[in-house]
Structure formats: structure tokens, C-alpha cells
C-alpha positions in Angstrom: -8.6 -6.5 -122.2 -11.3 -6.2 -125.0 -13.5 -3.3 -124.7 -16.9 -3.7 -125.1 -17.3 -0.1 -125.7 -15.2 0.9 -128.5 -13.8 4.9 -128.5 -16.0 5.6 -131.4 -19.3 4.6 -129.8 -18.1 6.5 -127.0 -17.5 9.3 -128.8 -20.5 9.4 -130.9 -22.7 8.6 -127.8 -21.1 11.6 -125.2 -19.0 14.3 -127.2 -22.6 16.1 -127.9 -22.8 16.4 -124.2 -19.3 17.3 -123.8 -20.1 20.6 -126.2 -22.5 21.9 -124.7 -21.3 21.8 -120.9 -18.2 23.4 -122.4 -20.2 26.4 -123.9 -21.9 26.6 -120.8 -19.0 27.1 -118.6 -18.3 29.6 -121.0 -21.6 31.3 -120.9 -22.7 30.7 -117.6 -26.4 30.2 -118.9 -28.3 27.6 -117.2 -28.5 24.0 -118.6 -28.3 20.7 -116.8 -28.7 17.5 -118.5 -30.0 15.7 -115.4 -33.8 16.4 -114.7 -34.4 17.4 -111.3 -37.9 16.2 -111.0 -39.1 12.8 -110.0 -41.6 12.8 -113.0 -38.9 13.0 -115.5 -37.2 9.7 -114.1 -40.2 7.7 -115.2 -43.4 5.7 -113.8 -43.8 2.1 -113.3 -40.1 1.9 -115.3 -36.7 1.0 -113.7 -35.7 4.6 -113.3 -38.7 5.6 -111.1 -39.0 6.0 -107.4 -40.7 2.7 -106.6 -37.6 0.9 -108.5 -35.0 2.8 -106.8 -36.5 2.4 -103.4 -36.8 -1.9 -103.9 -33.1 -1.5 -105.6 -31.8 0.3 -102.3 -33.6 -2.4 -100.1 -32.3 -4.8 -101.9 -28.9 -4.0 -100.5 -29.8 -4.0 -96.7 -27.4 -7.4 -95.3 -25.7 -7.7 -98.6 -21.7 -7.7 -99.7 -20.6 -5.2 -101.8 -17.5 -7.2 -103.4 -15.8 -4.3 -105.6 -13.2 -7.4 -106.8 -10.4 -4.8 -105.4 -7.3 -6.4 -105.1 -6.0 -6.6 -101.5 -8.9 -7.1 -99.6 -8.3 -8.5 -96.0 -11.9 -8.5 -94.6 -15.3 -6.7 -94.7 -16.5 -3.6 -92.7 -20.0 -2.1 -92.6 -22.0 -0.7 -89.5 -23.7 2.3 -91.4 -26.8 3.5 -89.4 -29.0 5.7 -91.2 -30.2 9.0 -89.5 -33.8 7.9 -90.0 -32.9 4.9 -87.7 -32.4 1.9 -90.3 -29.7 -0.3 -89.9 -28.2 -0.8 -93.7 -25.7 -3.8 -93.0 -23.6 -3.3 -95.9 -20.5 -4.9 -96.2 -17.5 -2.6 -97.9 -14.3 -4.7 -99.3 -11.5 -3.4 -96.2 -8.3 -3.2 -98.3 -4.3 -3.9 -97.7 -2.8 -0.8 -99.3 0.4 -2.3 -99.9 -1.6 -4.6 -102.3 -4.2 -1.6 -103.6 -2.0 1.0 -104.3 0.4 -0.5 -106.3 -2.6 -2.4 -108.4 -4.1 1.5 -109.0 -0.7 2.6 -110.7 -0.5 -0.6 -112.9 -3.5 0.6 -115.1 -2.1 4.9 -115.7 0.0 3.8 -118.6 -2.7 3.1 -120.4 -5.4 5.5 -119.1 -2.8 8.6 -119.9 -2.1 7.6 -123.0 -5.8 7.0 -124.1 -5.8 10.7 -124.3 -8.1 13.8 -122.8 -10.6 13.2 -125.4 -11.2 9.5 -124.7 -10.5 10.3 -121.0 -13.8 12.9 -120.6 -16.2 10.3 -122.5 -15.5 7.6 -119.9 -16.1 9.5 -117.5 -19.4 11.1 -119.1 -20.4 7.2 -119.3 -19.8 7.0 -115.9 -22.3 9.8 -115.1 -24.7 8.6 -117.4 -24.9 5.0 -115.9 -25.1 6.8 -112.2 -28.2 8.9 -114.1 -29.8 5.6 -114.8 -30.0 4.8 -111.0 -30.6 8.2 -109.8 -33.8 7.1 -107.5 -31.3 4.3 -105.9 -28.7 6.7 -105.3 -31.1 9.0 -103.8 -32.5 6.6 -101.3 -28.8 5.9 -100.7 -27.8 9.4 -100.2 -31.0 9.9 -98.1 -30.2 7.0 -95.2 -26.5 7.9 -94.7 -27.0 11.7 -94.8 -30.2 12.5 -93.6 -31.4 14.8 -95.9 -35.1 14.8 -96.9 -36.2 12.1 -99.8 -36.3 15.4 -102.4 -33.5 16.9 -101.4 -31.3 13.6 -101.4 -33.0 13.1 -104.9 -32.1 16.5 -106.6 -28.6 17.4 -104.5 -27.0 13.5 -104.4 -28.7 12.9 -108.0 -28.9 15.4 -110.8 -26.9 18.3 -108.8 -24.3 15.8 -108.0 -24.0 14.6 -111.3 -23.9 18.2 -112.7 -21.6 18.9 -110.8 -19.1 16.0 -111.7 -19.7 16.7 -115.8 -18.3 20.4 -114.7 -15.1 19.2 -113.6 -15.3 17.3 -116.7 -15.7 20.0 -118.8 -12.9 21.9 -117.4 -10.5 18.8 -116.6 -10.7 18.7 -121.3 -10.4 22.4 -121.5 -7.4 22.9 -119.6 -5.4 19.7 -121.1 -6.6 20.6 -124.9 -5.1 24.4 -124.0 -1.9 23.1 -125.6 -1.8 21.3 -129.0 -1.0 17.6 -129.0 1.7 18.0 -131.6 3.9 21.2 -132.9 6.1 21.8 -136.3 8.9 24.4 -134.4 11.1 26.1 -137.2 13.4 29.0 -136.4 14.9 31.0 -139.1 19.1 31.0 -139.1 19.8 33.8 -142.0 21.6 32.6 -144.8 22.2 28.9 -142.7 20.0 26.3 -142.6 16.4 26.9 -140.3 16.6 25.3 -136.8 13.5 22.5 -137.1 12.0 20.2 -134.8 9.2 18.7 -134.0 7.6 18.4 -130.6 5.0 16.5 -128.2 2.9 17.4 -125.6 1.4 15.2 -123.3 -0.5 15.6 -120.5 0.8 13.4 -117.9 -0.8 12.5 -114.0 0.7 13.6 -110.8 -0.7 9.9 -109.4 -3.4 8.9 -107.3 -5.7 11.1 -106.5 -7.7 10.1 -102.6 -11.5 11.7 -102.6 -12.0 12.2 -98.4 -15.7 12.1 -98.3 -17.6 13.9 -96.7 -21.4 12.5 -94.1 -23.8 15.3 -95.4 -23.2 15.5 -99.4 -21.6 12.4 -100.1 -22.2 12.3 -104.0 -22.3 16.1 -104.4 -18.8 17.1 -102.5 -17.6 14.0 -103.5 -17.9 13.8 -107.4 -15.8 17.2 -108.7 -12.8 15.8 -107.2 -12.9 12.5 -108.0 -13.9 13.1 -112.1 -11.8 16.1 -112.0 -8.5 13.9 -111.1 -10.1 10.8 -113.3 -10.2 13.2 -116.3 -7.5 14.5 -116.1 -5.5 10.9 -116.2 -5.0 10.0 -112.3 -6.1 7.1 -110.7 -8.9 8.0 -107.8 -9.0 6.3 -104.5 -12.2 7.1 -102.7 -12.3 7.0 -98.8 -16.0 7.8 -97.8 -16.6 8.9 -94.8 -17.5 6.4 -92.0 -21.2 7.1 -92.0 -21.7 7.4 -95.8 -19.9 4.6 -97.1 -22.8 3.6 -99.7 -23.5 6.3 -102.1 -19.7 6.9 -103.2 -19.0 3.0 -103.0 -21.9 2.4 -105.6 -20.2 4.8 -107.6 -16.9 3.3 -107.1 -18.4 -0.3 -108.7 -20.6 2.3 -111.3 -17.2 3.7 -112.9 -15.0 0.2 -112.1 -18.0 -1.2 -114.8 -17.2 1.3 -117.5 -13.6 0.9 -117.2 -13.7 -2.4 -117.5 -16.1 -2.6 -120.4 -13.9 0.7 -122.4 -10.8 -1.8 -122.0 -9.1 0.3 -119.2 -7.8 -1.4 -115.6 -10.8 -1.4 -113.3 -8.4 -0.6 -110.1 -8.2 2.9 -111.9 -11.3 3.5 -109.6 -11.4 1.9 -106.2 -12.5 2.0 -102.6 -11.3 2.6 -99.2 -13.3 1.5 -96.9 -12.2 1.8 -92.8 -13.1 -0.3 -89.5 -14.4 1.8 -86.6 -12.4 4.1 -85.1 -9.3 3.0 -87.6 -8.8 6.8 -89.1 -7.0 5.7 -92.1 -7.4 9.2 -94.2 -4.0 10.3 -92.1 -2.4 7.0 -93.2 -3.4 7.7 -96.6 -2.8 11.6 -96.7 0.6 11.4 -96.6 1.9 7.7 -98.2 4.0 9.0 -101.5 1.6 7.3 -103.6 -1.4 9.9 -103.0 -0.4 12.8 -105.3 -3.6 14.9 -105.2 -6.4 14.9 -102.2 -10.2 16.3 -102.3 -11.3 16.7 -98.6 -14.7 18.3 -97.3 -14.5 18.3 -93.8 -14.2 20.0 -90.6 -11.4 23.0 -90.6 -9.1 21.2 -88.0 -8.7 18.3 -90.8 -8.7 20.5 -93.4 -5.8 22.6 -91.5 -3.8 19.2 -90.5 -4.2 18.0 -94.5 -2.9 21.1 -95.9 0.4 21.4 -93.2 1.1 17.4 -93.3 -0.1 16.1 -97.1 3.3 17.9 -98.2 3.8 15.3 -101.4 0.0 16.3 -102.7 -1.7 18.8 -104.1 -4.6 19.3 -101.6 -7.8 20.9 -102.3 -10.1 21.8 -99.4 -13.6 22.4 -98.6 -13.3 23.7 -95.0 -16.1 25.4 -92.7 -16.9 29.3 -92.6 -19.0 31.5 -90.9 -21.4 32.7 -93.5 -23.1 36.1 -93.1 -26.1 37.8 -94.1 -26.6 41.6 -93.6 -29.8 43.1 -93.2 -29.8 46.6 -93.7 -32.8 47.2 -95.7 -35.1 46.0 -98.2 -37.9 46.7 -100.6 -40.1 43.2 -100.1 -39.8 42.2 -96.8 -41.8 39.4 -97.0 -40.1 38.3 -99.6 -36.7 38.0 -97.4 -38.2 36.7 -94.7 -39.4 34.0 -96.8 -36.2 33.4 -98.4 -34.5 33.8 -95.3 -36.7 31.3 -93.4 -36.4 28.9 -96.3 -32.6 29.2 -96.2 -32.1 28.4 -92.8 -34.4 25.5 -92.7 -33.3 23.9 -95.7 -32.1 20.5 -94.2 -31.7 21.4 -90.8 -29.0 24.1 -91.4 -26.8 21.3 -92.2 -24.8 23.1 -95.4 -21.7 24.5 -95.5 -23.7 27.4 -97.4 -26.4 28.1 -94.9 -26.3 31.4 -93.0 -25.1 31.4 -89.6 -24.7 35.3 -88.5 -27.6 37.8 -89.8 -26.2 41.0 -89.1 -29.3 43.7 -88.3 -28.9 47.4 -87.3 -30.1 47.9 -83.8 -31.9 50.9 -84.7 -34.1 48.6 -87.1 -34.5 48.8 -91.1 -36.3 50.7 -93.7 -39.0 48.1 -95.7 -41.6 48.3 -98.4 -44.1 48.2 -95.1 -42.5 50.8 -92.8 -39.6 50.8 -90.8 -38.8 48.0 -88.8 -37.0 47.8 -85.2 -34.4 45.3 -84.7 -36.9 43.1 -82.1 -39.3 43.3 -84.9 -37.2 42.2 -87.7 -35.9 38.9 -85.4 -39.5 38.6 -84.4 -40.8 38.3 -87.8 -38.1 36.5 -89.1 -39.0 33.8 -86.1 -42.8 33.9 -87.6 -42.0 33.2 -90.8 -39.7 30.1 -89.7 -42.4 28.5 -87.7 -45.3 29.1 -90.3 -42.6 27.5 -93.0 -42.4 25.0 -90.8 -45.7 24.5 -88.7 -46.8 21.8 -90.8 -44.6 18.4 -89.7 -45.1 16.9 -92.8 -43.8 20.0 -94.7 -41.3 20.4 -91.9 -40.0 16.9 -92.4 -40.1 17.5 -96.6 -37.7 20.5 -95.6 -35.8 19.8 -92.6 -34.6 15.8 -93.0 -32.7 14.3 -89.9 -30.0 15.5 -87.9 -27.0 14.1 -89.1 -25.0 13.1 -86.3 -25.2 13.7 -82.0 -23.0 16.3 -82.3 -24.8 18.7 -84.3 -27.9 17.8 -81.9 -25.7 18.9 -78.9 -24.5 22.4 -80.9 -28.4 22.8 -81.1 -29.4 22.6 -77.5 -26.1 24.6 -76.4 -27.4 27.2 -78.5 -30.0 28.2 -76.4 -28.4 29.5 -73.7 -25.5 31.5 -75.4 -28.5 34.5 -75.4 -32.1 35.7 -75.8 -34.0 33.0 -77.5 -35.9 34.9 -80.7 -37.2 31.6 -82.0 -36.9 28.1 -80.1 -36.1 24.9 -81.7 -38.6 22.1 -81.4 -39.1 18.0 -81.9 -40.8 17.1 -84.8 -42.3 13.5 -85.5 -41.4 11.8 -88.3 -44.0 9.0 -88.6 -42.4 7.0 -91.4 -38.9 7.1 -89.2 -39.9 7.3 -85.8 -36.1 7.2 -84.5 -35.0 10.3 -86.5 -34.3 12.7 -84.9 -35.7 16.1 -86.3 -35.3 19.2 -84.7 -36.8 23.1 -86.2 -33.9 25.5 -85.9 -32.9 28.2 -83.0 -32.6 31.6 -84.0 -30.5 33.5 -80.8 -30.4 37.4 -80.4 -26.7 38.5 -79.7 -25.2 41.7 -79.4 -22.4 42.5 -81.6 -21.2 45.4 -79.4 -20.5 43.1 -76.3 -17.0 41.1 -76.1 -19.3 38.4 -74.4 -21.5 37.6 -77.4 -18.3 37.6 -79.9 -17.2 34.0 -79.4 -20.3 32.8 -79.9 -21.0 34.4 -83.3 -17.4 34.2 -84.7 -17.3 30.8 -84.3 -18.7 28.5 -86.9 -21.9 26.6 -85.1 -22.6 24.3 -87.9 -26.2 22.6 -87.9 -29.6 24.4 -87.4 -28.7 27.3 -85.5 -28.8 31.1 -86.4 -27.7 34.1 -84.3 -29.7 37.3 -85.0 -26.7 39.6 -84.3 -27.6 43.3 -83.5 -24.8 46.1 -84.7 -24.8 50.1 -84.6 -25.1 50.7 -88.2 -24.3 49.6 -91.8 -20.8 50.3 -91.6 -20.5 48.3 -88.3 -22.3 45.3 -90.5 -20.0 45.5 -93.4 -16.5 45.7 -91.2 -17.7 42.8 -89.3 -18.4 40.7 -92.5 -15.0 42.0 -93.3 -12.9 40.5 -90.6 -15.2 37.3 -90.4 -14.6 36.6 -93.5 -11.2 37.5 -93.6 -10.6 35.4 -90.0 -12.9 32.7 -90.1 -13.7 32.3 -94.0 -17.2 32.2 -95.7 -18.5 29.9 -98.1 -21.5 32.6 -98.9 -22.4 35.8 -98.1 -25.6 37.9 -98.6 -26.9 41.4 -98.2 -30.5 43.2 -98.2 -30.3 46.7 -98.8 -31.9 49.2 -101.0 -29.1 52.1 -100.5 -26.5 51.9 -103.0 -23.7 53.1 -101.4 -23.8 50.0 -99.1 -24.8 47.7 -102.1 -21.2 48.9 -102.9 -19.2 48.9 -99.5 -20.6 44.6 -99.3 -19.5 43.9 -102.7 -15.9 45.6 -101.9 -15.8 43.9 -98.9 -16.8 40.8 -100.8 -14.4 41.4 -103.8 -11.2 42.5 -101.1 -11.7 38.7 -99.3 -12.7 36.7 -102.0 -16.3 35.5 -100.6 -19.4 34.4 -102.9 -22.4 37.3 -102.7 -25.8 37.0 -103.5 -27.8 40.1 -103.1 -31.5 41.0 -102.1 -32.7 37.4 -103.4 -36.3 37.4 -102.3 -37.5 34.7 -104.5 -37.0 30.8 -105.5 -33.3 31.1 -105.5 -31.4 30.9 -102.5 -27.8 31.6 -100.7 -27.7 28.3 -99.8 -27.6 26.8 -103.6 -25.6 26.9 -106.3 -25.9 25.9 -110.2 -23.2 23.8 -112.0 -21.9 25.5 -114.9 -22.9 28.8 -113.8 -22.2 29.5 -109.6 -18.9 28.9 -108.4 -19.0 26.6 -105.0 -16.6 28.6 -102.2 -13.5 30.7 -103.7 -10.7 29.5 -102.9 -9.6 33.0 -101.7 -10.7 32.7 -97.9 -10.2 30.1 -95.1 -13.4 28.0 -95.7 -11.7 26.6 -98.6 -8.8 26.6 -100.7 -10.5 25.7 -104.2 -13.6 26.8 -106.0 -16.1 24.3 -107.7 -15.1 24.2 -110.2 -13.0 26.5 -112.4 -9.7 26.0 -113.9 -7.5 26.2 -110.8 -9.4 23.3 -109.4 -8.1 20.7 -112.8 -5.2 22.3 -114.0 -3.1 21.3 -111.6 -4.0 18.0 -111.2 -1.7 17.2 -114.2 1.6 17.7 -116.1 2.3 18.5 -119.5 5.4 16.9 -120.6 7.5 17.5 -123.5 9.0 15.2 -126.0 11.2 17.2 -128.9 13.0 15.9 -131.9 14.7 16.6 -135.4 11.6 17.9 -137.8 
């Protein structure tokens, strides 16, 4: 097929951006090519909020025909957590037709080389960025995130993570030279001389199993890591969050076509209600890479059963914050209140357990008892969310009935320090909006242990009374080792406690935040600098992003011949 986008054009357009990304993953400094404020996207133009909303609204009730082979029907049925029926239909695939078609384009994609593949991936990301406001609406109305979070996390931050994966993929593929001249002296005899060529080759088809809460943020790293390393990618979205990833596939297919490659290198696998095709796909021999974000149960199943594939999982854990002492009590309370409230706690990084010594803590405002700390934190959350407009902007909507059920059941687990309340969203009256609940538990009572050692995904946190700082550190270690953690945090002014917490996190491979009191929160990570997960504890077997996340998506094959 004739390319509308030549390699020269793509390299001229995107090589400077790739070079900046490569430098940033080396320095770990702040950098993003994707603005995170809506005003940067223009006013009264194609990129502004109104235009994005109009583009999203125009999708309602339509059929998103991707032109994929093997389409044997149409599926849909997404309903926004805000109560809006999307009515978008997507192609349902006959896998026996689609998967061979996806493999057909891999030779040309492999032969294109690491640099051109990276350039095509960056063009896809640039096209997605040009539709950020439309994607923000799609993420908002499939995940239940409030608009600003859907815009930031579903737009620029997701795009950053995708670009980060491309940068790591390029680094790992470029580590070995394309060719080498090899000469071995043989004394008086003629030397042995070989010409060697080294080619990164893809494993096969990568499967991205999307999640409901962060479809693009969690989906883009695996998608772009596999694509940039030469693999075709099949995207299997969560049934309640198809649209953002379907639009992504549409953009990718358009760019691949324009660049002269087979569009079937990227395809969508939407499913009928109750079909459960993830298990079927995960064990097919064509699927050689799997990226999954979601429940621990299915992540464990994938790791045990998808034996033919390289499996990358981000599952779940019990995130813990130790509150031992602080020199900024009000800052600590404000930071924790925001962390517990953001997106109704529906983040894999939200703190669940707050370990507080039962004898109290030292602060810049004097000694505070366990009861005072929990009461003050409850007031901080109440103050943050007391205004319904601000509450809606932070909380978003409860993503599914299971989260609501866990929230309602949590109040019966112990003494309630902060009761959850309903919040009305005047723009979306059918949205289920709830403030967090904080429940007091005792870390020394076996009957409370089952609650705080189990993951309770959603706006639920436990203020766990512990005997001492040593007891808190012990519980942190046990929790990370047995249940895993995407994040860990601590507030302490004691160097010995700080050192003990650090040692636990180094031993158990948990990403640690210390004494956050300003505008950075334990449940947020920055692409190109922060690692999301570590791959070293049960919460995830991979980190977003590092060399290990991309290096095993391809193999290097050598061809050698006499010079």
C-alpha cells in the first residue's frame, strides 16, 4: 500500500520528541509534551472543551465501524456511571478470522525497524492528543471520573505513559547494534571473519485487557510497548469502558494505513454481554503477550494459565500509610483527605490502612491522641467535600454496584469515624456519588484483622490503632509481603522510624512516599519519573514503565555469514 506518511516525514516530525523522552527517562526530571490544563487546548477551536463534548455527543447512538476483518455482529450497551446511555455499537470479531489477519502484517512491521515503529507510535499519540477533550468525555462517561480527572488522567497523563513505553521500547531494541563485523585472530593463519546482523523480532500478538476505571492510563503502556517492539496488538476493553479504547484503535488503524502498514496490526475485541472472551483469548496460541489491569483473582488466573504468553499484571493490594509523627499537622491532614477522596478512592494507589499509634503522635501542634487524629482527619475530609460542587469535582461517580456495596458494608466493620454521605450531582441526577467512610479498627484484635488485611476497593479507609511505631512497621511489612501494595506512605520526624520504613519498602519492593504535605499525593505518579508499581510484590508483576516492562516483548535473532 502507498504511504501517505513517509518515514522521512515521520522522523522529522517526531524524532525530537523521542530524544526528549529518552533524555527524561535517564534524568527522571519533570517533562511532558502534553499540557494538563484545559486552557492549553484552545478556545472556540477543535481542541477546546465544547468541541470535545460535541464530538463525544455525536458518537451517541452510532456504529463505530473499524473496518476489521471477521466482523460477525455488533455489540454495545455501555451506560455511563452518570446515567447516560451511550448507545455506541462496536464490531464483534470472529477470532478465527481476525487473529490470522493481524499476524499477516507483522513481517513488514518487524522489518520497519525500531526507529520507524517508534515514530508511527508517536504519530498515533499525537493524533489522540489532538482529540484529548473528546477522549476526556469518553473516559468520564465510562469510568465515572469527574471531568477534570478524566481529562488529565485519561488524556495527557495517559498519553505520557504511552510515550514513556515507546521510549523504553526504543532503548531496549537499540541496545544491540544492527550489524557487527567480527574478526578473531588465528595467529599465523588467516583470521576468522564474520558479518553479523541482529534483528529484534516480535513475540506475536499482544493482548491488552482493559479496565473499567482507567481505560487509557492503564491501557496505553502495554499497547504501545507491544506495538513499538513489533507486535500486533488486540485490545479487549472492559465491557463497561469500551469507547475510549475503541477510539484509540480507530486512530491507530488510521495512522498505520497512512504510514503504509497493515491496519490490522491493531484491532478491537469487544464482547457480547456475559461472553467473557478474555479467558478464551488469553489461552489462544496466537496470543504471546498479555497486559492486564484488574482484580487479583483474574490476574492470578492469567499468570497460572496463560502459559504460552508473557503476562504483565497490575492487580490489587492493600496500600498503607504509617502516621507516626509530623512537623506539619494541617498539611498532613489536608494531603491525606485529598488522597482518600480523589475519584472516590477508586484508584489502585489510594491508601486504605492508616496505621496510627494508640498512644498518639507528635506534631507541630503538640501531642495528638489516636482519637484526635482520626477525628481531625474526618473533619479535614468533611471540610474538603462539604461543598457539593467541589465534592462532585473530586469524587466523580461510583463506577459500579460492587463498590457501592463494599462502601455500605464497611460501616458495620467497626466504629465509624467518618460516615459516608450521598451527594447530588445536579447535572447528572442519576449518578451515584458518595463521600468516603473512615472506620476505626484495632490492630491488636484478631477480629479486626480480616477487615484491614483485605482489599476494600473504593472510598473506604481504616484508621488502625497500633501498639507502637515498630508494630506499624511490622504490619506494613506483612501487608506488602502477603497482599501486595501499589503504594506505601509514612509521616514521621524520627530518623530511625523513617529508616525502618524505607528498609521494609526496599525489602518488599513497595514504592514509598514520605511526609507528603503539599500538592503531590501518594496516589499520583508522574510518567518519565515515577514508577507505578514495582513488579516485586503481589500487587503487580511489572512496573510502569521500566526496561523489564518492554525487553521481553521481543527477542533478538542473529544472522551471521562469512565476511
